[in-house]
N, C-alpha and C positions, 0 to 999 in steps of 0.2 A: 083168337078162339084156338084150340090146339088140334096139330094133323087127328085126320080121322084109318088108323090101321088095322081098324075089321077086315078078315075074311082073307089077308096080307101076311106072307114069311116076309119079318123083321127081325131083322138082324144085329145082333147090341153088342158095340162095342166094349173092349173091357171098363173102358171110362163111365161107361155110362155104370155098371154093378157098384167100381168105387166109388161116387160120388151117391148112391141112395144105399146104399148099405153101411157108408160111415158115417154120416149123414152132418159132413163137413165141406164150407170151398162152395162154390158161389151156383154152380150150377145143380146144388143137392135137392129142390121142391122141383125141377126136373126133369131128371132124373129116377126120382119115385116118380112122379106121374107116369115118366115110359113107364115103367116095370110093372105099373098098377092098369097100365092100358093096354100094355102087351103081353102080360102075364094071363091073364080074363080068361086068355084060350077060345076069343074070338079071330083071337093074331094065336100065329102062330109062333114063339120067337124063340130067335137062337144064338150060341154062339160056338167060337171053340174050342177047344177043348189049352190053345192058346192060353185062352181066357184066363183061365185057375192058374194057368205062371202067373203070370203078368199080375192079377190082381193078391198073391201071395210071397210078392217080395217081400213090401215091409212087412207084412203081419209079421214072416216071418225073421226077421232080421229083428225087428221090435221085442221081440215071444210074445204074439198078443193073443195067444190063443182063442181068446172070444173071440175076434175075426176071423185067424185060420175056421174056427170051427164052424164061423156065419157064412161062409166064402164060400168053403167044403159043403155044408150044407144044400144052402139056396142054387149054387149052381150042377146038382148032381138032384136035385130033386126034377123028377122025368113030367111032374105033373103042372114045371114051372115052365121051367128052358130047355129047351134042344140040345144037348155036348158034342156038339158035332167030333168025329176023329181027323184029327188031319195026318190026309190018304197023298197016297204016292197023287192021283189025280191031282190034288187043290196047290203038292209041291208043284208041280207041275205046272199049271195054271199058276202059282205065285210064282214062277219062274219069269210064265211071262207077261206079267205086270211087272217086273224088275227090270225088265229088259228094251221093254217099250216106255215106261214112262220114270224109269229112277225109281221106285216106290220101294218103299225101304222096308224087308222082311218082314218083319211081326205087322204090317199095314198088307202088304203083299198077298199072308196069308188069312189075314178075316176079309181081307174085299174077295180073294178066287175062293174062299169058303162058302160063300153067305150067294156065289157065284152060282156055282158047286151045286148046291143044295136046295136053286129056283128060289132066291126071298127073290123081293121089290123093293126093300125098302134095308138101310143102314140105318144107323144109329149110333155117330159118336161128335166128343166135344173135338177132336183132331178135327183142325183148322186143312190142316198135311193132306186128307185122306187122296188119293185121288183115283176114285172110280168109272169104270167107262155108264157110259150114260142109259144104258138100260137099268143100271141100278141108282134106285132115290137115296139122294142119301140126304139125311137133317141135321142137326147142329143142334145141342143141348141149349145153346142160345136161344136159340128160333124160339122152342117154348119157353123159357123166362121169357121171352118178348110176351108169348099169348096169358101165362101167369100176372103177370105185371101191366095186360093191358085191355 
């Protein structure tokens, strides 16, 4: 059974979009399920502007214009995703996260963005995510288990 995020503010890490929109890899079905569930507007799906930077690297490197257009269209569609700015408040909170638990800068910005925007849930396949206990972290692999079980 997959978790129900109805009524929640759900933060999506960049890897969720990569798996879901590029339709490749072991977590594609799980990422697509997550996007379907949290983008249905019974939840609020959020991610940082940093996500746009992260997802565009390989499509830009390989000149994959279709992938570039897909990411830009999806991540800027306000009916699906709230794209959050990287504010001074987020950067300060990210610095605190780095200072207290050694979180890498991109992860710290994602976690800080989630916390600053009152998200209750953070979804990522990155097993290194170190979030405070007030933020429930779910891995895409947990959704895979639900899909296969």
